[in-house]
Residue frames relative to the residue before (quaternion, step in Angstrom):
aa qw qx qy qz dx dy dz
X 1.0000 0.0000 0.0000 0.0000 0.00 0.00 0.00
X 0.4467 -0.7114 0.4693 0.2723 3.54 -0.76 0.92
X 0.5991 -0.5598 0.4212 0.3876 3.58 -1.20 0.53
X 0.2495 -0.7590 0.5901 0.1158 3.51 -1.03 0.98
X 0.1874 -0.7857 0.5892 0.0197 3.45 -1.09 1.00
X 0.4955 -0.6262 0.5152 0.3115 3.54 -1.11 0.73
X 0.0274 0.7627 -0.6461 0.0048 3.59 -0.98 0.80
X 0.2097 -0.7256 0.6376 0.1515 3.56 -1.37 0.34
X 0.0003 0.8175 -0.5758 -0.0159 3.48 -1.11 0.56
X 0.0877 -0.7655 0.6321 0.0827 3.61 -1.25 0.32
X 0.4232 -0.6711 0.5567 0.2464 3.52 -1.14 0.70
X 0.3041 -0.7270 0.5918 0.1696 3.55 -0.96 0.91
X 0.0772 -0.8255 0.5588 -0.0204 3.52 -0.79 1.12
X 0.2824 -0.6834 0.6355 0.2222 3.57 -1.27 0.54
X 0.0912 -0.7775 0.6220 0.0150 3.55 -0.81 1.03
X 0.2419 -0.8360 0.4635 0.1666 3.61 0.06 1.15
X 0.7684 0.0777 -0.0421 0.6339 3.52 1.17 -0.71
X 0.3749 -0.7875 0.4492 0.1936 3.49 -0.13 1.35
X 0.6613 0.5216 -0.3369 0.4209 3.59 0.94 -0.81
X 0.6779 0.4889 -0.2997 0.4600 3.61 1.07 -0.48
X 0.3171 -0.8041 0.4566 0.2108 3.62 1.26 -0.27
X 0.4577 0.6443 -0.4729 0.3895 3.52 1.17 0.65
X 0.0166 0.8318 -0.5521 0.0552 3.52 -0.94 0.77
X 0.2780 -0.6975 0.6354 0.1806 3.54 -1.40 0.35
X 0.3883 -0.6754 0.5776 0.2439 3.56 -0.96 0.87
X 0.0552 -0.8250 0.5623 -0.0051 3.58 -0.73 1.10
X 0.8513 -0.0208 0.0425 0.5225 3.58 1.19 -0.37
X 0.2565 -0.7536 0.5748 0.1894 3.58 -1.15 0.00
X 0.1509 -0.7488 0.6366 0.1061 3.54 -1.17 0.67
X 0.1142 -0.7984 0.5910 0.0158 3.59 -0.85 1.07
X 0.0548 -0.7661 0.6403 0.0128 3.54 -1.07 0.89
X 0.0220 0.7722 -0.6333 0.0462 3.51 -0.96 1.02
X 0.3226 -0.7918 0.4837 0.1873 3.61 -0.10 1.32
X 0.6572 0.5275 -0.3399 0.4176 3.63 0.81 -0.84
X 0.7649 0.3333 -0.2051 0.5116 3.62 0.99 -0.56
X 0.4242 -0.7113 0.4587 0.3220 3.65 1.37 0.15
X 0.4380 0.7158 -0.4296 0.3336 3.62 1.14 0.64
X 0.1561 0.7385 -0.6442 0.1231 3.55 -0.92 0.90
X 0.2485 0.7611 -0.5522 0.2324 3.61 -0.37 1.29
X 0.2300 -0.7406 0.6207 0.1154 3.45 -1.39 0.46
X 0.0633 -0.7218 0.6844 0.0808 3.48 -1.32 0.39
X 0.1084 0.8075 -0.5648 0.1312 3.48 -0.96 1.04
X 0.1157 -0.7597 0.6328 0.0955 3.55 -1.34 0.24
X 0.3107 -0.7055 0.5928 0.2332 3.54 -1.21 0.49
X 0.2314 -0.8067 0.5385 0.0753 3.60 -0.22 1.37
X 0.2010 -0.8451 0.4798 0.1233 3.63 0.40 1.22
X 0.6730 0.4846 -0.3073 0.4666 3.63 0.87 -0.86
X 0.6608 0.4830 -0.3231 0.4751 3.62 0.86 -0.77
X 0.6482 0.5223 -0.3331 0.4428 3.65 0.91 -0.73
X 0.6165 0.5859 -0.3421 0.3995 3.56 1.06 -0.65
X 0.5539 0.6252 -0.3621 0.4137 3.50 1.36 -0.39
X 0.6913 0.4679 -0.2672 0.4816 3.58 1.30 -0.46
X 0.4889 -0.6436 0.5009 0.3094 3.53 -1.13 0.64
X 0.8504 0.1418 -0.1074 0.4951 3.56 -1.10 0.68
X 0.1816 0.8035 -0.5407 0.1702 3.54 1.01 0.83
X 0.5246 -0.6483 0.4614 0.3027 3.59 -0.94 0.92
X 0.6658 -0.4742 0.4160 0.3984 3.61 -1.28 0.33
X 0.4138 -0.7466 0.4565 0.2509 3.59 -0.57 0.97
X 0.5847 0.5586 -0.3662 0.4604 3.61 1.20 -0.48
X 0.6527 0.4868 -0.3136 0.4886 3.56 1.10 -0.81
X 0.6277 0.5334 -0.3476 0.4480 3.57 0.93 -0.74
X 0.6235 0.5348 -0.3262 0.4678 3.59 0.99 -0.89
X 0.6633 0.5118 -0.3115 0.4484 3.55 0.94 -0.88
X 0.6441 0.5287 -0.3073 0.4595 3.57 1.01 -0.84
X 0.6958 0.4537 -0.2852 0.4782 3.54 1.02 -0.81
X 0.6066 0.5390 -0.3713 0.4513 3.56 1.09 -0.39
X 0.5306 0.6074 -0.3807 0.4524 3.44 1.28 -0.45
X 0.6089 0.5440 -0.3529 0.4569 3.55 0.99 -0.73
X 0.6278 0.5197 -0.3186 0.4839 3.66 0.94 -0.96
X 0.7050 0.4982 -0.2825 0.4183 3.63 0.78 -0.95
X 0.6426 0.5022 -0.3055 0.4915 3.45 1.12 -0.74
X 0.6178 0.5442 -0.3255 0.4650 3.61 1.01 -0.82
X 0.6790 0.5107 -0.2897 0.4408 3.53 0.93 -0.94
X 0.3346 -0.7545 0.4999 0.2626 3.55 1.19 -0.64
X 0.6148 0.5420 -0.4221 0.3874 3.53 -1.24 -0.37
X 0.7440 -0.4080 0.2957 0.4389 3.47 -1.41 -0.20
X 0.5422 0.6416 -0.3819 0.3852 3.57 1.14 -0.62
X 0.7065 0.4353 -0.2444 0.5015 3.61 1.17 -0.67
X 0.5431 -0.6491 0.4136 0.3355 3.56 1.20 0.32
X 0.7613 -0.3437 0.2291 0.4999 3.67 -1.14 -0.22
X 0.6476 0.4961 -0.3474 0.4625 3.65 0.96 -0.65
X 0.6604 0.5220 -0.3110 0.4411 3.61 1.01 -0.68
X 0.6473 0.4950 -0.3228 0.4816 3.53 1.24 -0.15
X 0.4662 0.6504 -0.4435 0.4037 3.63 1.32 0.03
X 0.6492 -0.4639 0.4174 0.4348 3.63 -1.31 0.20
X 0.6501 -0.5463 0.3448 0.4001 3.65 -1.02 0.57
X 0.6551 0.5053 -0.3269 0.4567 3.66 0.89 -0.86
X 0.6317 0.5324 -0.3036 0.4747 3.58 1.04 -0.75
X 0.6442 0.5326 -0.3103 0.4529 3.53 1.01 -0.82
X 0.6454 0.5110 -0.3077 0.4771 3.57 1.03 -0.95
X 0.6740 0.5050 -0.3131 0.4391 3.57 0.83 -0.92
X 0.6180 0.5350 -0.3401 0.4649 3.54 1.06 -0.82
X 0.6952 0.4930 -0.2924 0.4337 3.58 0.80 -1.04
X 0.7783 0.3633 -0.1905 0.4753 3.56 1.05 -0.63
X 0.3655 0.7434 -0.4721 0.3015 3.45 1.33 0.35
X 0.5613 -0.6119 0.4201 0.3661 3.67 -0.97 0.70
X 0.0159 0.7811 -0.6205 0.0685 3.56 -1.01 0.97
X 0.2416 -0.7253 0.6185 0.1820 3.47 -1.48 0.30
X 0.3852 0.6806 -0.5011 0.3704 3.41 0.65 1.29
X 0.7109 -0.4519 0.3269 0.4283 3.51 -1.40 0.14
X 0.7512 0.2626 -0.1931 0.5740 3.66 1.01 -0.63
X 0.0154 0.8059 -0.5829 0.1022 3.52 -0.60 1.26
X 0.2708 -0.7121 0.6020 0.2391 3.56 -1.34 -0.01
X 0.5403 -0.5908 0.4898 0.3452 3.49 -1.29 0.54
X 0.6896 -0.3564 0.3904 0.4950 3.58 -1.33 -0.21
X 0.4755 -0.6339 0.5192 0.3202 3.55 -1.24 0.47
X 0.1666 -0.7795 0.6037 0.0131 3.53 -1.11 1.00
X 0.2701 -0.7724 0.5497 0.1684 3.64 -0.88 0.87
X 0.1238 0.7542 -0.6449 -0.0031 3.52 -1.34 0.17
X 0.4541 -0.6493 0.5380 0.2877 3.50 -1.44 -0.27
X 0.0549 0.8146 -0.5761 0.0392 3.53 -0.90 0.81
X 0.4264 -0.6463 0.5497 0.3135 3.58 -1.25 0.38
X 0.8017 0.1511 -0.0330 0.5774 3.61 0.93 -0.90
X 0.2978 -0.7802 0.5066 0.2143 3.70 -0.28 1.08
X 0.6162 0.5358 -0.3837 0.4314 3.69 0.97 -0.52
X 0.6504 0.4846 -0.3170 0.4916 3.59 0.95 -0.74
X 0.6275 0.5398 -0.3124 0.4660 3.57 1.09 -0.68
X 0.6201 0.5177 -0.3145 0.4985 3.61 1.06 -0.71
X 0.6756 0.4857 -0.3043 0.4637 3.57 0.89 -0.89
X 0.6533 0.5148 -0.3095 0.4608 3.57 0.94 -0.93
X 0.6678 0.5008 -0.3018 0.4607 3.60 0.84 -0.96
X 0.6228 0.5470 -0.3161 0.4616 3.59 1.03 -0.85
X 0.6553 0.4985 -0.2930 0.4860 3.59 0.94 -0.91
X 0.7279 0.4494 -0.2548 0.4509 3.57 0.78 -1.10
X 0.7994 0.3621 -0.1552 0.4535 3.70 0.79 -0.92
X 0.7766 0.3577 -0.1950 0.4806 3.57 1.08 -0.53
X 0.7268 0.4366 -0.2483 0.4685 3.59 0.89 -1.00
């Protein structure tokens, strides 16, 4: 049996009107400290978003979601937050917000391969 590692994940959501608390799952962010892994996978479902009134501009949403990638990657491309330690970046990404792009609560699990786990969660929770 392969070594299992603790991982944490959150679902990335688009909340077109925060006061209505309606959302669409658009991505997943996975963090595994033992593997030094922090990545996200997302998509902007334009057709599904059109079902909501007052949907934000999809180009703007794509830019906000790309910021998740940049922060996960770290370095200067992720700005000041991207230069924090990996655990701090994950905590910052998953902090509670009242904005159009939010994350779910953080959930733990065990995995052998965090990349496969990210792909599986994306398929289960987003697609």
